[in-house]
Each structure stands twice: as structure tokens, then as C-alpha cells.
C-alpha positions in Angstrom: -21.6 29.5 75.3 -19.1 31.9 76.8 -20.6 35.4 76.1 -17.1 36.8 75.9 -16.5 34.7 72.8 -19.6 36.2 71.1 -21.1 39.7 71.3 -20.4 42.4 73.9 -22.1 42.4 77.2 -23.6 45.6 78.6 -24.3 48.8 76.8 -27.5 50.1 75.2 -29.1 49.2 71.9 -28.6 51.9 69.2 -31.1 52.2 66.3 -29.1 50.1 63.9 -28.4 47.5 66.6 -32.2 47.3 67.3 -33.1 47.0 63.6 -30.6 44.1 63.2 -32.0 42.4 66.3 -35.5 42.7 64.9 -34.4 40.9 61.7 -33.7 37.8 63.8 -36.3 35.1 64.3 -38.2 35.4 67.6 -36.8 32.1 68.7 -33.2 33.4 68.3 -34.2 36.7 70.0 -35.6 34.7 72.9 -32.4 32.6 73.2 -30.2 35.7 73.1 -32.2 37.2 76.0 -31.9 34.0 77.9 -28.1 34.0 77.4 -27.8 37.5 78.7 -26.9 39.3 75.5 -27.7 43.0 75.6 -25.9 44.2 72.5 -24.7 43.0 69.1 -21.2 43.8 67.9 -20.7 45.8 64.7 -19.5 42.7 63.0 -22.7 40.9 63.8 -24.9 43.8 62.7 -23.1 44.0 59.4 -23.5 40.2 58.8 -27.2 40.2 59.8 -27.9 43.0 57.3 -25.9 41.4 54.5 -27.1 37.8 54.9 -30.8 38.7 55.3 -30.8 41.6 52.8 -28.8 40.2 49.9 -28.1 37.0 48.0 -24.3 37.4 48.0 -21.7 35.0 49.3 -19.8 36.5 52.2 -16.3 36.6 53.6 -16.0 37.6 57.3 -12.5 38.5 58.3 -12.1 39.4 61.9 -9.9 38.8 64.9 -10.1 35.6 67.0 -13.0 35.7 69.5 -14.8 38.5 67.7 -18.0 36.6 67.3 -17.6 35.5 63.7 -19.6 32.2 64.2 -22.5 34.1 65.7 -22.3 36.7 63.0 -22.9 34.0 60.4 -25.4 31.8 62.2 -27.7 34.3 63.9 -29.1 35.4 60.5 -28.8 32.0 58.9 -30.7 30.2 61.6 -33.3 33.0 61.5 -33.8 32.5 57.8 -34.0 28.8 58.2 -36.2 28.7 61.3 -39.4 28.0 59.3 -37.8 25.8 56.6 -39.3 22.4 56.1 -37.4 19.2 56.6 -36.4 17.1 53.6 -32.9 18.4 53.2 -30.0 19.7 55.2 -30.4 23.5 55.0 -27.1 24.7 56.4 -23.7 23.0 56.2 -21.0 24.0 58.7 -17.6 22.8 57.5 -14.7 22.8 59.9 -11.1 21.5 59.6 -11.0 19.6 62.8 -13.3 17.1 64.6 -12.6 18.9 67.9 -13.8 22.1 66.4 -16.9 20.4 65.0 -17.7 19.0 68.5 -17.1 22.5 70.0 -19.3 24.3 67.6 -22.0 21.6 67.8 -22.7 22.6 71.4 -22.8 26.3 70.5 -25.2 25.6 67.6 -27.5 23.5 69.7 -27.7 26.3 72.3 -28.6 28.9 69.7 -31.3 26.6 68.4 -32.9 26.0 71.8 -36.2 27.7 70.8 -36.2 26.7 67.2 -37.6 23.6 65.6 -34.4 23.1 63.8 -32.3 20.0 64.4 -28.5 20.1 64.6 -26.4 17.1 63.5 -22.7 16.5 63.5 -20.9 13.9 61.3 -17.4 12.6 61.6 -15.6 9.4 62.4 -16.4 9.5 66.1 -20.1 10.1 65.6 -22.3 7.0 66.1 -24.0 5.3 63.1 -27.3 5.8 64.9 -27.0 9.6 64.7 -25.8 9.4 61.1 -28.8 7.2 60.1 -31.2 9.6 61.9 -29.8 12.4 59.7 -30.2 10.4 56.5 -33.7 9.3 57.4 -34.9 12.9 58.1 -32.4 15.4 56.8 -33.1 19.0 58.1 -31.6 21.9 59.9 -27.8 22.2 60.3 -25.1 19.6 59.7 -21.6 20.2 61.1 -19.0 18.2 59.2 -15.4 17.9 58.0 -14.5 17.6 54.3 -13.4 14.0 54.8 -16.9 13.1 56.1 -18.5 14.8 53.2 -16.4 12.5 51.0 -17.5 9.5 53.0 -21.2 10.5 52.3 -20.5 10.7 48.6 -18.9 7.2 48.7 -21.2 5.4 51.1 -24.5 7.3 50.9 -24.6 8.2 47.2 -28.2 7.1 46.9 -29.2 9.8 49.5 -27.2 12.8 48.1 -30.3 14.4 46.5 -32.3 14.2 49.7 -29.4 15.4 51.9 -28.4 18.4 49.9 -31.2 19.2 47.4 -32.5 22.1 49.5 -29.2 23.3 50.9 -29.2 27.0 51.4 -25.9 27.9 53.2 -22.4 26.5 53.5 -20.4 28.1 56.3 -16.6 27.4 56.1 -14.9 28.1 59.4 -11.2 28.7 59.6 -11.2 29.3 55.8 -7.5 30.0 55.8 -6.9 26.4 56.7 -8.3 25.4 53.3 -6.6 28.0 51.1 -3.4 27.1 49.3 -3.5 23.4 49.9 -4.9 20.1 48.6 -7.5 20.0 51.4 -9.0 23.2 50.1 -9.1 21.8 46.5 -10.8 18.7 47.9 -13.5 20.8 49.7 -14.0 23.1 46.7 -14.5 20.0 44.5 -17.0 18.4 46.9 -19.0 21.7 47.1 -19.1 21.8 43.3 -20.5 18.3 43.2 -23.1 19.2 45.9 -24.3 22.0 43.5 -25.4 19.3 41.1 -27.9 18.0 43.6 -29.7 21.3 44.1 -33.4 21.1 43.4 -34.4 22.5 40.1 -35.6 26.1 40.4 -33.6 26.7 43.6 -31.0 29.5 43.4 -28.3 27.2 45.0 -26.5 27.6 48.3 -24.6 30.6 49.4 -21.1 30.3 50.9 -19.9 32.2 54.0 -16.2 32.1 54.9 -14.9 32.9 58.3 -11.2 33.6 59.2 -9.0 35.7 61.4 -5.8 34.9 59.4 -6.2 36.1 55.8 -4.0 38.9 54.4 -5.2 39.3 50.8 -9.0 38.7 50.7 -9.0 38.2 46.9 -7.9 34.5 46.8 -10.5 33.8 49.6 -13.2 35.5 47.5 -12.2 33.4 44.5 -12.5 30.2 46.6 -16.0 31.1 47.7 -17.2 32.3 44.3 -14.8 31.3 41.6 -17.0 32.4 38.7 -17.2 36.0 39.9 -15.2 36.9 43.1 -16.5 40.4 42.9 -19.9 39.1 44.0 -18.5 38.2 47.5 -19.3 40.7 50.2 -16.4 41.5 52.5 -17.2 42.1 56.2 -14.0 43.3 57.9 -14.5 45.5 61.0 -11.8 47.8 62.2 -9.4 46.3 64.8 -10.4 46.5 68.4 -6.9 47.9 69.3 -6.2 45.3 71.8 -3.1 45.9 74.0 -0.2 43.7 73.0 2.6 42.5 75.3 5.4 41.2 73.2 8.8 39.7 74.1 11.5 38.0 72.1 14.1 36.0 74.1 17.4 34.6 72.7 20.0 32.3 74.3 23.8 32.1 74.3 25.8 29.2 73.0 27.3 28.7 76.5 24.3 26.5 77.4 25.8 23.8 75.2 29.1 23.9 77.1 27.5 24.2 80.6 24.0 22.9 80.3 22.8 23.6 83.8 25.1 24.4 86.7 24.1 22.3 89.7 22.2 19.6 87.8 25.1 17.3 87.6 27.2 15.8 84.7 24.3 13.6 83.3 23.1 16.5 81.2 26.4 16.8 79.4 25.8 13.4 77.7 22.4 14.2 76.3 21.5 15.2 72.8 22.5 18.8 72.1 19.0 19.4 70.7 17.7 18.8 74.2 20.4 20.7 75.9 19.7 23.9 73.9 16.1 23.8 75.1 17.0 23.8 78.8 17.2 27.6 79.3 14.1 28.0 77.2 12.3 25.6 79.6 13.6 27.6 82.6 12.2 30.8 81.2 8.8 29.2 80.3 8.5 28.0 83.9 9.1 31.6 85.1 6.8 33.2 82.5 3.9 30.8 82.7 3.3 31.1 86.4 -0.2 32.6 86.2 -3.3 31.5 84.4 -3.4 29.1 81.5 -0.9 29.3 78.7 -0.1 27.8 75.3 3.4 27.2 74.1 3.8 26.3 70.4 6.9 24.7 68.9 7.6 24.0 65.3 8.5 20.4 65.9 6.6 17.8 67.9 9.9 16.5 69.4 10.5 19.9 70.9 6.9 20.0 72.2 7.6 16.7 74.1 11.0 17.6 75.4 10.0 21.1 76.6 7.0 19.6 78.6 9.3 17.1 80.3 12.0 19.7 81.1 9.5 22.1 82.5 7.9 19.4 84.7 11.4 18.5 85.9 12.5 22.1 86.6 9.2 23.1 88.4 9.4 20.3 91.0 12.5 21.6 93.0 11.0 25.1 93.1 7.8 23.8 94.7 5.8 25.0 91.6 2.8 23.3 90.2 3.8 20.7 87.6 0.7 21.4 85.5 2.3 20.8 82.1 0.4 19.1 79.2 1.1 18.1 75.6 -1.1 18.3 72.6 -0.2 17.3 69.0 -1.6 15.1 66.2 0.5 12.0 67.1 -1.0 11.6 70.5 -4.1 9.5 71.2 -7.5 11.2 71.1 -8.1 10.7 74.8 -4.8 12.4 75.8 -5.6 15.3 73.5 -9.2 15.6 74.8 -8.0 15.4 78.4 -5.6 18.3 77.8 -8.4 20.3 76.2 -10.8 19.7 79.1 -8.1 20.5 81.7 -7.3 23.8 80.0 -11.0 24.8 80.2 -11.0 24.2 83.9 -9.7 26.5 86.7 -6.1 26.6 87.8 -2.8 27.3 86.2 -1.9 25.0 83.3 0.5 25.3 80.4 0.1 23.1 77.3 2.9 22.5 74.8 1.5 22.0 71.4 2.0 21.9 67.6 -0.4 23.5 65.2 -3.3 21.4 66.5 -4.3 24.1 68.9 -3.9 27.0 66.4 -7.5 26.8 65.4 -10.5 28.0 67.4 -11.1 25.0 69.7 -12.5 26.3 73.0 -9.9 25.8 75.7 -10.9 28.7 77.9 -9.0 31.9 78.6 -5.3 31.9 77.5 -3.1 34.3 79.4 0.2 33.9 77.4 1.1 32.4 74.0 4.7 31.2 73.6 6.4 30.4 70.3 9.6 28.4 70.4 11.8 29.2 67.4 11.0 31.5 64.5 7.5 30.7 63.3 7.1 28.9 59.9 4.9 31.7 58.6 3.5 35.1 59.6 0.0 33.6 59.2 0.8 30.9 61.7 2.2 33.5 64.2 -1.0 35.7 63.8 -3.3 32.7 64.4 -1.3 31.6 67.5 -1.2 35.1 69.0 -5.0 35.3 68.6 -5.4 32.5 71.1 -4.6 34.9 73.9 -6.5 37.9 75.2 -9.9 36.6 74.1 -11.9 38.4 76.9 -12.8 42.0 77.0 -10.1 44.1 78.4 -7.5 41.4 78.3 -4.2 42.1 76.5 -2.7 39.7 74.0 0.6 38.3 75.2 3.2 36.7 73.0 6.7 35.5 74.0 9.0 34.1 71.3 11.9 32.0 72.5 14.8 31.5 70.0 17.2 28.7 71.1 20.8 28.7 70.0 21.2 27.1 66.6 23.0 23.8 66.3 24.5 23.0 62.9 27.6 22.9 60.8 27.0 26.0 58.7 29.9 28.5 58.1 30.7 30.8 61.1 29.5 33.9 59.3 26.0 32.4 58.9 25.9 31.3 62.5 26.8 34.8 63.7 23.9 36.1 61.6 21.5 34.4 64.0 19.1 33.4 61.2 16.3 32.3 63.5 16.4 35.4 65.5 16.3 37.7 62.5 13.5 35.6 61.0 11.6 36.0 64.3 12.0 39.7 64.3 11.1 40.0 60.6 7.9 37.9 61.2 7.0 40.0 64.2 7.4 43.3 62.3 5.3 42.0 59.4 2.7 40.9 61.9 2.6 44.4 63.4 2.3 45.9 59.9 -0.7 43.7 59.3 0.8 41.6 56.5 0.4 37.8 56.2 1.2 35.5 53.4 -1.3 35.4 50.5 -2.7 31.9 49.9 -3.4 30.7 46.4 -4.7 27.2 45.4 -2.3 24.7 44.0 -1.9 25.2 40.3 -1.8 21.5 39.2 -2.9 19.2 42.0 -3.2 16.0 40.1 -3.1 13.9 43.3 -6.4 15.4 44.6 -7.8 15.3 41.1 -7.1 11.6 41.0 -8.9 11.0 44.2 -11.9 13.0 43.0 -12.0 11.1 39.7 -12.3 7.9 41.7 -14.9 9.4 44.0 -17.1 10.6 41.1 -17.0 7.1 39.5 -18.1 5.5 42.8 -20.9 8.0 43.2 -22.3 7.6 39.7 -21.4 3.9 39.1 -19.9 4.7 35.7 -19.4 7.9 33.8 -17.9 9.2 30.5 -14.5 10.9 30.6 -16.0 14.1 29.2 -18.6 14.3 32.0 -15.9 13.8 34.7 -13.7 16.6 33.1 -16.7 18.9 32.8 -17.6 18.4 36.5 -14.2 18.6 38.1 -12.2 20.9 35.7 -14.6 23.1 33.8 -17.0 23.7 36.7 -14.9 22.5 39.6 -11.6 23.8 41.2 -9.2 22.0 38.8 -9.6 24.7 36.1 -5.9 24.9 35.4 -5.9 21.3 34.1 -6.4 21.3 30.3 -8.2 18.6 28.5 -5.0 17.1 27.0 -3.4 16.7 30.4 -6.6 15.3 31.9 -6.6 12.7 29.1 -3.0 11.7 29.9 -4.0 11.3 33.6 -6.9 9.1 32.7 -4.7 6.9 30.4 -2.1 6.6 33.1 -4.7 5.5 35.7 -6.1 3.0 33.1 -2.6 1.6 32.6 -2.3 0.8 36.3 -5.8 -0.9 36.4 -7.1 2.0 38.5 -9.7 2.7 35.9 -11.2 0.8 33.0 -13.7 1.5 30.2 -16.8 -0.7 29.9 -18.3 -1.7 26.5 -20.7 1.3 26.6 -17.8 3.7 26.8 -18.2 4.6 30.5 -15.3 4.8 32.9 -15.5 2.4 35.9 -13.1 1.4 38.6 -10.5 -1.3 37.8 -9.5 -3.9 40.4 -6.8 -1.7 41.9 -9.1 1.3 41.9 -11.7 -0.7 43.9 -9.0 -1.6 46.5 -8.1 2.1 46.9 -11.6 3.3 47.3 -12.6 0.6 49.8 -9.9 1.7 52.2 -11.0 4.0 55.1 -7.9 6.0 54.3 -9.4 7.1 51.0 -11.6 9.9 52.4 -8.8 12.3 53.1 -6.4 13.9 50.6 -3.6 15.0 52.9 -0.7 12.6 53.4 -0.2 10.8 56.6 2.8 8.6 57.2 2.3 5.0 58.3 2.5 4.9 62.1 3.1 2.4 64.9 1.2 2.6 68.1 3.0 3.5 71.3 1.6 1.4 74.1 2.0 1.2 77.9 0.3 -1.6 79.8 -2.4 -1.9 77.1 -3.1 1.9 76.9 -2.4 3.5 73.6 -0.5 6.7 74.1 -0.3 7.7 70.4 1.8 6.7 67.4 5.2 7.3 65.9 6.0 7.2 62.1 7.3 3.8 60.9 10.1 5.5 59.0 11.8 6.8 62.2 11.1 4.2 64.8 13.1 4.2 68.1 15.4 1.2 68.9 14.7 -1.3 71.6 16.3 -0.2 75.0 16.4 3.5 73.8 14.7 6.3 75.6 12.0 8.7 74.3 9.8 11.5 75.7 6.2 10.9 74.6 2.9 12.3 75.9 5.0 14.5 78.2 6.7 11.7 80.1 10.0 9.7 79.8 9.9 6.2 78.6 12.2 3.2 77.8 11.4 1.2 74.7 10.9 -2.4 75.6 9.9 -3.8 72.2 9.1 -2.8 68.6 6.7 -5.3 67.1 5.9 -4.5 63.4 3.7 -7.6 63.2 1.3 -6.0 65.7 2.3 -2.5 64.8 3.1 -1.7 68.4 5.9 -0.1 70.4 5.8 -1.2 74.1 7.2 1.2 76.6 7.7 1.5 80.3 8.4 4.6 82.6 12.0 5.7 82.7 14.2 8.3 84.4 16.1 8.9 81.2 15.0 10.9 78.3 15.6 10.9 74.6 14.3 13.1 71.8 11.6 11.3 69.7 11.5 11.5 66.0 8.4 12.5 64.0 7.7 13.1 60.3 6.8 16.5 58.9 8.3 19.7 57.5 7.9 23.4 57.9 6.7 24.4 54.4 7.7 27.2 52.2 9.0 30.7 53.0 7.5 33.7 51.2 9.9 36.1 49.5 8.5 39.0 51.6 9.9 37.4 54.8 13.4 37.1 53.5 13.2 40.7 52.2 12.1 41.8 55.6 15.0 40.0 57.1 17.3 42.0 54.9 15.6 45.2 56.0 16.1 44.3 59.7 19.8 43.6 59.2 20.4 46.8 57.2 18.5 49.2 59.4 19.4 50.7 62.7 15.9 50.4 64.2 15.6 49.2 67.7 12.9 46.8 68.9 11.6 47.3 72.4 10.4 43.7 72.6 13.9 42.2 72.5 15.5 41.0 75.7 19.2 41.8 76.4 20.6 38.7 74.7 18.4 39.1 71.7 19.4 42.7 71.4 23.1 41.7 71.6 22.7 39.0 69.0 20.9 41.5 66.7 23.8 44.0 67.1 26.3 41.2 66.3 24.3 40.1 63.3 24.2 43.7 62.0 27.9 44.2 62.5 28.6 41.0 60.6 26.3 42.1 57.8 28.0 45.5 57.6 31.5 44.1 57.6 30.7 41.6 54.9 28.3 44.1 53.2 25.7 41.3 53.0 22.7 43.6 52.5 24.3 45.3 49.5 26.8 43.0 47.9 25.4 39.9 46.1 28.6 37.8 46.3 30.3 37.4 49.6 33.6 35.5 50.1 33.5 33.2 53.1 37.0 31.8 52.7 39.6 31.1 50.1 37.3 28.8 48.1 33.8 29.5 49.4 31.3 32.1 48.3 27.8 33.0 49.4 25.5 34.4 46.7 22.8 36.5 48.5 19.4 35.8 47.0 17.1 37.1 49.7 14.1 35.3 48.1 11.5 32.7 48.9 11.6 28.9 48.9 10.2 28.3 45.4 12.4 30.8 43.6 15.4 29.5 45.6 14.6 25.9 44.6 14.3 27.0 41.0 17.7 28.7 41.1 19.2 25.6 42.7 17.6 23.4 40.0 19.0 25.7 37.2 22.5 25.5 38.7 22.2 21.8 39.3 21.1 21.1 35.7 24.2 22.8 34.5 26.4 20.7 36.9 27.3 23.6 39.2 27.9 22.4 42.8 26.0 24.4 45.4 23.6 24.1 48.2 20.8 26.1 49.9 21.7 28.5 52.7 18.2 30.0 53.2 19.1 33.7 52.5 21.6 32.7 49.9 23.2 29.9 48.0 26.6 28.5 49.1 29.2 27.7 46.5 32.7 26.0 46.7 34.4 28.6 44.5 35.6 32.2 44.2 33.4 35.2 43.6 34.5 35.3 40.0 33.5 31.7 39.5 30.1 32.1 41.2 29.4 35.2 39.2 30.2 33.3 36.0 27.8 30.5 37.2 24.9 32.9 37.5 25.8 34.5 34.1 25.7 31.0 32.6 22.2 30.2 33.9 21.0 33.6 32.9 21.9 32.9 29.3 20.7 29.3 29.4 17.3 28.3 28.1 15.4 26.1 30.6 12.1 24.3 30.4 10.1 24.1 33.7 9.6 20.4 33.2 13.3 19.8 32.6 14.2 21.6 35.9 12.1 19.1 37.8 15.0 16.6 37.6 17.0 18.7 40.0 14.3 20.2 42.3 13.4 18.9 45.7 9.8 18.7 47.0 9.1 19.2 50.7 6.6 16.3 50.7 4.7 14.1 48.3 1.0 14.3 48.0 -1.1 11.4 49.1 -2.0 10.0 45.6 1.2 10.9 43.8 2.2 7.2 43.8 -0.6 6.6 41.2 0.9 9.1 38.8 3.6 8.3 36.2 6.9 10.2 36.0 5.7 12.5 33.1 2.6 13.6 35.1 4.7 14.2 38.3 7.1 16.4 36.3 4.2 18.4 34.9 2.8 18.9 38.4 6.1 19.9 40.0 6.9 22.2 37.2 3.7 24.1 37.6 3.6 24.2 41.3 7.2 24.7 42.4 9.3 25.9 39.5 9.1 29.7 39.2 11.3 30.3 36.2 10.3 34.0 35.8 11.0 34.7 39.4 14.4 32.9 39.3 15.4 34.8 36.2 14.4 38.1 37.8 16.5 37.3 40.9 19.4 36.2 38.7 19.4 39.5 36.9 19.3 41.4 40.2 22.2 39.4 41.5 24.3 40.2 38.4 23.3 43.9 38.2 23.7 45.0 41.8 
């Protein structure tokens, strides 16, 4: 273990530090001495005292590389050091296999002088290791939610032995499970594990770890839904790390003159590639020292930027040490990038969100972000990847390419992405991140859990399923009548059936679904086709956006020509090329919180200066503010863009915006989303009348679902009938109260 990723080195033990150290098992003490630790951090002292001295659940919120994992496991391992075998005693749940592998090595090291086995369990772990864990369950098990699901499905006879004496569940990167179906899945699995607790035991305690939670209350409710006040919060004061921050913007002239001296070939390329050329030039200059991570919101940009930087570095005699890392690449390519980043030398990896989380990839000098980040939470998590060592500053450079689109000129001159990047940065500096709440009506994940419970138990009555998953489990917003409709709908599709004794069992279609290896996860993954070169699998592309034969793509950081697309074998054969093309991937950015749009309004209306803006970004900000003042965008709610075009300024988040658009659409008013507003083909008077009409109209949330757009379907939505889908969308997307409030503000200001 890198001691810089745990407690401080050097210094003397103070009284409280020594008392905390003495609470640890002698085997742990011995290992800490062997690893050269001479002091515990305040965070770790607090956790040791709380975990050993209370029976509370615990939420540990601290910066990346603050020693959260050790804060949790030093006292937990100490308490478990003399525990008998016969059950897994501590469960570590992580969101990624790579993180499981990483933490497994750290846990084994901490247990060097303890008679406490450490197991890991995921799809890449051998059956021999898994069988050893089943035969003699003990110690610590590191696992993903999907692998817990596989145990419920495939090892149901052993669940009592595996989890009967479970004492602790540690959830790493807790924020990755809040506010989404994967968190609902995990919460349901943990509820079900509780039913296997040995009678007389107090049940297991939960410990959540995160560096990216704004409001702790939803996180507390996740850990202890019956009484969140019983969750102890450990949140040390910030270490006051030095922050080096820059925001770079780029002029439209790059589209007209892509790169002087590079020849006319670049004039024929996709403008979405051309706009990234000056970004790549700057990244080559900025990432000259140490190891760096550059995040992009789209996998296609990750690939193109890596290829461009490799191309630009060569003529300058600079090292061409550029790597790629995202979820569509093969495991060996991702793992190679991770290992190379750990080594010495100067390397820059272009990545999607796959490297946001705490996988150990060594010391990161600079974090880059291309485009405005999707969320402030994501920006905070990415920034935390740099400056992990004592005395190292955190460095963040945001690169905002020139927008390419057909929106009205006024909106283009507002430089939406730049203003969003500034607003996100300011909110980050203020310490605000988006609060994360669980889905209100996740019928997709509930369906998967219904099937899982039936497989586990062999057959079960409807009331017992409802009691386990909805009354005790995380689906508490699902009332009995809605649950009954769901069960009838699944029965109508032969997913479920009822036996003569009145118990629910799987129907023929249900058996097919559960037998699929794809059943264990609840997040949606598009069907993909392998990308292959001379027998080596490079990764996969979504089947819905396949490249054409003889076209060119950039993939795995290199240029390729597509030789064939064989849907019979589910393969795309490629060969090296000198031409590039932008690949296509599935995916979306997710929702925008109203606070971000409100902050954008504040940025535009203020006269504040931001020292982190480069000259071009400062110029664009001045232009955007001038445009905003001339059109009075920050005060007026209706702005004429032409003789027959009006922008209604909403300054709100995605869900409220979608609700407003649905309300207008349901009354046959033609308009479309313009992010900070809604664009209408009409005069100000006509648009004002449109808002007045929806203000006085009576809408039902379920009725509005006919006109609302979802960003993505959930995995098991296809099993739901239309009525159930409308209920789910109405409860999770439609914000009728928020839309009415914004409507009133628009009409009154």
C-alpha cells in the first residue's frame, strides 16, 4: 500500500492518537509498524473510536486519498480478528471490478498478521476461489452488487452460512449508488441479507465511504432507512490543498482554418473532430510532466483526442505516451492503461467516467476536463484524482471547444458550455454538489428483484414478496395496489405464474430471463458488436450505431479502416489506417440540477472576474454578458430572437424543463428545449399567452407522460405494460409543482 494513500507519515503520537492505536488488534498494530506508519489521521482516529465504541452505522465523508478505507477497516478488522469462521464477517461492496481487485491487495496486506481470510468475488474470479469461500466462509469478502445477486441466484442453499454472522458492510464510493437503480438493487440485496442473520445477533452495521456527497441526509437514509438519525457522520475539516485551476476556450476560426501547415486534408474532416484540434494542441503542451488524466463527456471525444495528441506530439519530438480508458474497450486494454499509469514516466490517459472512482493508478499531476462537466459531483470526483500526495496541489484544466450546432445566433454568442463550466467551477469552490435521492418508482429494478426472490425461495406468496421488498426493502414508495398491478402484468406475459398452493413461481418466459448471465445487473447496456483486429478483441461498439464497411474510425487510441461488419458472428473486422473517423457510442449525459442553471444566470448577470479564465474564455464571457445585457436575458422572461421567434427564459433543471415542455406539448403548442429556456416560433405576446394557458390548465402527471422524453430506458422496462410505464415516468420525471412554480415566476417577473 502506498502510505500516502492512507495515514500521514512522520510526526509524534498524541494522547488521543495513542488511545486509538491501542484499540486496534495487536496484529493490526504490528502490520502498521511494518508498513512504516507513525501516526493516524484525525479521520481514522474518529472512525476507530466510533466503530469500536458504538453500535451505530457510519457515514465517512472525506476527500479522495484521505485514508477512508483504512479508517473503516482498521477498527473493523480489529473487532473481527478473533471471530470464528462459519460466516463472512465483513462485506466490502465496490462499484467496479477494478476497484475490488485494487482493494483486495490492500486488505490482504492489512490482514498479514491476522488469521482472517480475504476473498474477492466477481466475474473474473475463478470458480476454485469461489468454492473455497462457500466451503469455509469467514473473514472479509470484496464484491460487486451484481455478484451478490449471482450468489442469491446460484448459491441460494448457502446464503445462511455465508451471511448468517455478517457483522459489517462497507460500501465504497457510496455516491455511485445514490440516486440510481444500481443503488436500489444494492439496498434490496442488503435487506434480503438481513433475513439470514442468525437469531439473537444484532445484525450487521453499514459503513458508507465517499468523497462526493453534498447533502449527507440521503446517504444516511440509504444506510439506515428506518432511522437516519442513528447514522454517525465523520467529516473532517478540509486539508486546504492548494488548487491550480484553469479554464480554456477556443475561437470559431478553428473550423475555418483547422491547422495552418497541416495541409488541406483536415478541411474535409468531421467538424466535431476539427473543433478538438486546438484542445489537443493545448493538452500536449499542458501534460508534459508526470502522469495526467483527461476526462471527456463522450467516448468518441476520448478516442479522437488521444489520436490527435499522438499525431501532434510526434513532429515536436515529444513522447507519444497517450492512452485511452473507457467501458467499451476490452479488459486487457483498460488494465494495460491502468498498469502503465502506475509506472514511472510521463503518460496521459484520456478517459470517460471509468477512472473517476478510486482505482489506484499512481500519482496524477493534472486532471483535464473537456467540455462543461455533466454535474458538479462528477467534476469534484475527477478533481480529486490529482494531488493525492502530501504537499501536492490539485490541478484542474477545463477545455471548452467551440460549439457546433444550428441554434440561434444569440444562443451561440451566450457560450452555453463556457458559462456552464464557470458555474460548475464556482459551485465546486463553494462546496456545493448535487443532492442524490433514490428513484421514486423504480419498477424495472423491482421487477428484477421479484424474479430473484422467487428463484431464491423456489416459490413465495405475493404478500411475502411485497413485505420483503417494499415494506422492509427500498421500494417503499410502491403501494400495495401498484405492486398488485405489476404482478398481474408480469403474469400476463408468462413471466410469473401461480401454483395450485397459491405461491408465485416463474413462468416459462421468466425462467429464460433469469437463466441469462445478463440478469445479474440492473443497469442497461446496449447490445454490442466486437471490434477485432487479427483475432485480438479491441472492445465493442453498440449495434444501433455500427460503422459502415470501408469507413474509418478511431478506437483504442488508433486509426482503423472497417473491413467487414458480420452480425452473424457479432464482429467488426478492422485494419490499421492513416485516416480517422469519429466513432459512435451509446449514452447520454443525464439531468441538470436547477441550481446549476440558476448559477449560470448569476454568472451572466454579475460583473465578477474569474482569475482561472484564459484570455479567450474571458473574452467569450464578456461577449456573453454583453449579449445578456442587451437582450436583458437575466431579468426579462421573454426575449424576441426575430420577427417570429421567442425565447422563454426558464433557468431551471432538466425535470422541470421536461414537465413544462410536456404541458405545452399536451396543449398542442409548438416549442423545443433550449437548455436555459424554451424556444417558440411566435411573438412574445403569443408565448406569454401560451404560458398563461398552461398555468390555468389542469394536468395529471400520468397524462403528461404522453409528451415527455426519457433520457434512457431502464433495463427491465420492456417487461412493463404502458400503464405501469406511465406511472413510473410520472413519479420520477414529472415535477408538476416545480413546473407550475416556474410558470408563475415567468408570468410575474
